N, C-alpha and C positions, 0 to 999 in steps of 0.2 A: 441219823435215820438214813437208811438206804432207800431211795425212791423207787417206785414201781411204775410211775408214769410222769410225763413232763407236762407241767401246767404253766410253763413260761412261753409267752407269745414269741414267735420267731421275728426278730428285728433285722435279720440279715439283709433284707431288701432296702434298708435305709442307706442312701448314698453317702459317701464320704464328703464332708464339707470343706476340709482344708484345701483340696485341689481347686474347688470352686472359688474359694477366697483368693488363692494365689493367682489364678488366672484373672480374676477381677482386678486385683491390685496391679498386676503386670501389664495387662492389655487394655484396661479401662480406667487406669489411674484412679482406682477406687478410694484412695486416701485423700484425694483432692478435696479441699475445703472441709476436711475432718480434723478436729483437734487431736493432738498427740495422745491424750489420755483415752479418748473414745476409740481411736485406732488401735491402741494397745489392748484395751479391754476386749475389743472385738476379736482380736487374734486369739487371746486366751480362751474366750467363750467358745469359739469354733473348735479349737483343739480339744477342749474338755468334753464337748458334745461327742466328738468322734471317739474319744477315749471311753466315755460312758457306754456307748453302743458296743464297742469292742469288748469291754469287760463283761457286760451283760451277756453278749453272745458266747463268750468263752465259758461263762458259768452255765449257760443253757446247754452248750455242747457237752459239758462234763456230766450233766444229768443224763443226757442221752447216752453217753459212753457208759455210765454206771448201770443204766437199764440194760444195755446190750451185754455188759459184763455179767449181769445176773442171769442171762439166758444161756450162758455157757453150761455145758454138761458137767456133772459131778466129777467125771473122769478127768476132764480138762482142768478143772479147778484143783483137783488133787495132784495132778501132774505138774501144772504150771504155777499153782498158787492163785491168789485172787488179788486184784488191784482195786484199791479204794479211791475212786476218782473224786469223792466228795471232799477230801482234804483240800484239793486244789479248787474245788467249787467254792469253798469258804474263802479262800484267798481272793478269788476274782470278785465275789460279792462284797468283800471288805474293801476292795478297790472301787467298785462301781458306786456303792451308796455314798461314800464321802465325795466322790467326784461329782455326783448329781448335786450334792449339797453345795459344792463350790460353784457349780454352774448357776445355781439360784442366786448366789451372792453377786455374781457378775451381771446377771439379769437385772437385779435390783438397781445396779449402777447404770446399765445401758438404758433401761426404760425411763430413767430420769434425765436423759440427755435433752438438750435444747437445739439439736442440730438437724432435726428433721427425721431421725430414725424413729419410726412409729411402731407401737406394739398394740395389737388389738386388745381392747378392754375385756372382751369376752374370753379370749385365750388366756389373758393374765389371770382372770378370775378362776378359770378352770385349773390353771397351774397352782394357784394359791390354795385351792381346795384339796390338792393332792400332797402338799408339802409337809404337813404335820407328822405323819408316820415316818417320812424320810428323815426329818430332823431328829425325831425321837430315837430312832434306831441308830442313826449316825452318832448321836451323843453317847449312847450306851457303848457302842463299839470303841469310840475314842477315849472314853473315861472309865472303862471297866476296872482299871487299876484302883481308882478311887472308890468305886462301888464295893469292890472286894475288901479294901482296907477299912471302909466304914460299915462293914456288915450289911451292905445294901442288896445283896443277892439272896433271894429266898431259896428255900429247899426245892430242888428239882428244876430251878431256873438255869438254862444254859448260859455259860460264860463265853461261848463262841457262837457265831451264827449257825443255826441248823434249820433244816427244812421242817416246816410245821407238820403236824400229824395229818392234816388234810392235803399236804403236798402242794399247797397253793401259795406259799410264801415262805418267809424266814422269820425266825424268832430269836431273841437274845435278851437275857435279863428282864423278862416280863414285857418287853416291847416287841411288836410284830409288824411286818410289812408284807402286804400281798404282792405277788408278782405282777398282777394286773395293774395295781397302782403304780409300781415302778415302771413298767413298760409304757403305760399311758403317759406318764410324766416325761419319760425320755422321748417319746414320739412328739409330744407338744414342744419340748425344748429343741428338738431337731427341726421341727417345722419353722420355729422362730429363727433358728440358725440359718436356714436356707435364705430367709430374707436378710438377715444380718450379713451373711457372706456376700450377697450381691448388692448391698445397699451402697449408694453413692450420694453424698450430700449435694443438694441443689444450689446452695449458696454458702458463703463464708460463714464459719461458726460464730456464734454469739460471743461477745467479749465481756 
């Protein structure tokens, strides 16, 4: 589907977390009293949040580019041809969704730490309420080969991600994900990431 409007929230204002983490580690000895496992999990969590934001924004920019492309004159399209930006949109969404799923796995590990890194119960509940469609769509994307092999794809169900008819999300193999769900989840994970990047243990880790 060629979109005519963008219904993806602009997340370009979210700051990069990796520079904050690096500064914290270098100038504040941020790994002091932190176990090696938690320190490594933190690094990956922060990197993946930045990646998820980047992939989301790239996908959004491609929708904007596709809309702008559709506003070109017939003469221009006849002369220069037409570019389908939505092919690359699919690529970036396929990167974004599994990345968010990976972040959730690292969050599960980090929130179980015993070293003083705290996660608001309210925020955790909000994140949990948003995870089901992410997991379902990610699973379809990752295992589409098995679905096809087992005749698990119904007639008219897309086998690659496509924008929904309402242009408010993506759909694949009968599972859909609203852009608002994805953007809200990324913002929540980014907010936690700000705390994770700047966190410093107050005492020696439990043994």
